[in-house]
N, C-alpha and C positions, 0 to 999 in steps of 0.2 A: 354328733348328738351325745350328750352325756348319758351314761346308764342310770337307771332309776335308783332311788334310795333303797338300801337294804339295812335294816336295823337288827343288830346281832347282840342280844344280851349275853354277857360273859358268864357262863355257868360256874366259873370260879367263885362268884359271889353268891351262888345258890346254896341251899341246904343240901349238902351231899348225901344226907341220910334219906332224902326224898327226891332223888335226882329225876326220876321219871315224872313225878307229879309237878316238880318245879319246871321242867321242860314244857309240859302241857300248859302250865299256868302262863308261861311267857308267850307261847304261841297263841293262846286265847286272848292275850293282851295286845296282839298285833305284831309280834316279832316275825321277821322274815327268815332269819337264820338263828342257830344256836352256836355261840362261839365257845370252842373248847380249847383251853390252855394246857398244852402238854409240856412239862418241864422235867428235865432229866437229872437235876441236882448237880450237873456238871457244867453245861453251857451257861446255865443260870443257877444261882445257889439254892433255889427252892425246888421242891419235888412235889409233883401233883399227880396227874392221872396218866394212864397208858392205854394201849389198845383194848385190854379187857373191859375197861369202863365204857369205852366207845361201843364195843360190841354189845354190852349189857343194855346201854341206853337205846341202841338201834332197835332192839326188840320191842321197844315201847313207843317209838315215834318214827314217822316218815320224814321228819324235818331235815333241812339241809344242815349238816354238821360241819361247821367251819372250823377245821382243826389247825391250830397255830402251834407248830412244833419248835419249841425253844430247846433244841437238842444238838449235841455235838456232831453226830453222824446221821443226818437225815436219810441217807441212802438205806441205812439199816432198818428203817421204820416203814418203808413204803408198802411192802407185802402185808405186814401185820395190820396196818391201818386200812388198807383196801379190803382185806378180809373182814375186818371189824365193822365196816360200813361207813367209813368216813366219806364225806362228800367233797370237801376241799382239803388240800394238803399244802399248807404254807410253811416253807422252810426259811431259815435265816441265811442271808448272804455271807454273814461272818462265820458261819459254822464250818464250812468246808469249801474252799475255793477251787475245786477241781470237778471236772465232768458235769458241769451244770446242765449241758444239753442232754446228757444221758439220764440225769436225774429227772428233768422235766418230762422227757419222753416216757420214762418208766411210770411216773405218776399218772400221765394221761392214758397210757396203755392199760392201767389198772382201773380206769373208769373214774378217777378223781380229777378235780380241777386244780391245776398247779398255781401256786402263788409264791411270792418271795417277800420277805420282811427285812427291814433294816433298823438297827438301833439308832438312837439319837445322834451318836457320834460318827456315824457312817455317811459319807457323801452320797447324795442321791444319784450321782453319775455312775456309781458302781453297779446299779441295777439296770441301767439302760440296755446293756448287751443282752440281758435275759428277757427283756420285753421285745427286742428286735431280732432275736435269733430265729432259726428256721421253725422250731417248735417253741413258741414263746410261753412265758407265764401269762396267766389270764387275770391276775390281780397283784397289786403291790400294796403291802401293809406297812404304813409309816407309823412307827412307834412314837407316841407322844409322851412317853415316860420310859425309864430304863426297864427292860423286860425282866420279869422274875417275881414281881410282887404286885398285888392289887392295891387299890386305894391311894396311888401316888398322885401328885399334883400335875395337871396338864402343862405341857411346855409349848407355849404359843409360837416360839421360834421355829418349831418343826413345820409350821404351815408354809414356810417358804419352799420346803420340799414338795408339799402337796401342790402348791401353785405351779411349780416347775413341771411336775408330772402331768397335771391337767392340761397345761399349755402344749406340752409335747405330744401327749396321747389323749385326745379329746374323748375317745370312747372306752378308755380303760377303767376297770373297776379299781378305785382307790379307797383303801380302807384305813381308818385311823383307830388307834387303840391306846387308851390310857387317860384317865381323868375326864372322859367325855360325859357331859350331862347338860342340863338346861342352861347353865352359865357359860359353857364353852362350845356348845353345838354350832352357834351362829358363825363363829370365826372359822371353824373347821369346814362347815358347809360353804361359806363364802370362798374359801381357798380352793374348793373343788372336790372335797371328799364326798363320796356317795355311800360308802359302806361304813356304818358306825357301830363300833363295839363299845358297850357301856355295861359296867358291872354294878357297883354300889349305888350309882345314881338311879338305876332301874329297880334293883332288888330291894333297896332301902327306902324306896318311895312309897308313900301311902297309897298312891294310885299308879302303878307301873304302866298301865295302858295310856295314861295321860302323858307320861314322860316319853314313851315310844312314839305316840302321835305327834308330840311337839317336835321331836327330832326329825321325824319323817317330813313334817311340814317345813322345817328349816332347810332341809336339803332341797325340797321341791321349790321353795321360794328363791333360794340362791340360784338354782339352775334357770329359773325364768328370768332372773335379772342379769344373767351372764350374757 
């Protein structure tokens, strides 16, 4: 059975000067998670937030903080993000190809949910060992744009990866991030994605609650039809 829909507005598109109120606004609009984009200016060219911002936000919300770490050395961030109050810790398969089992175990031991992400150019087969190891990741994030910047155009060709994942792991949380909104949600949902990250399509909408509801319905409808 496929896991339920989880809609995660990307806080990268929020008003950072009012982060706590923006988080509350998204939750009141029906968001399940809050997606936090952590970029180190090295693994990706952009530089965003770090553990201190997560820690500050955690004081104002009990929400699930879905942290996507676009960083070169994810091992170095586990302790700080656990202490800050991160709920999920998703690292990139391209970042460091050693000691995956040790990294996943450490993330779990710190009370966070481990996930792995892959860039558009990375074969989906690369992450299979991390889903099948003794202590596996609990979510796979398929990037539907190149990581590092918001507002990019959705890449429909990435849905083949989502389809392959869903066929191989029916109960896995599969997240998609990049260019998701009313015009692209149906193709992502039909492919098998259940965790939906959306930035400008939610924050820029006149009625964010309507967009969140629409995306949740799309995932639910797709699951009924599968």
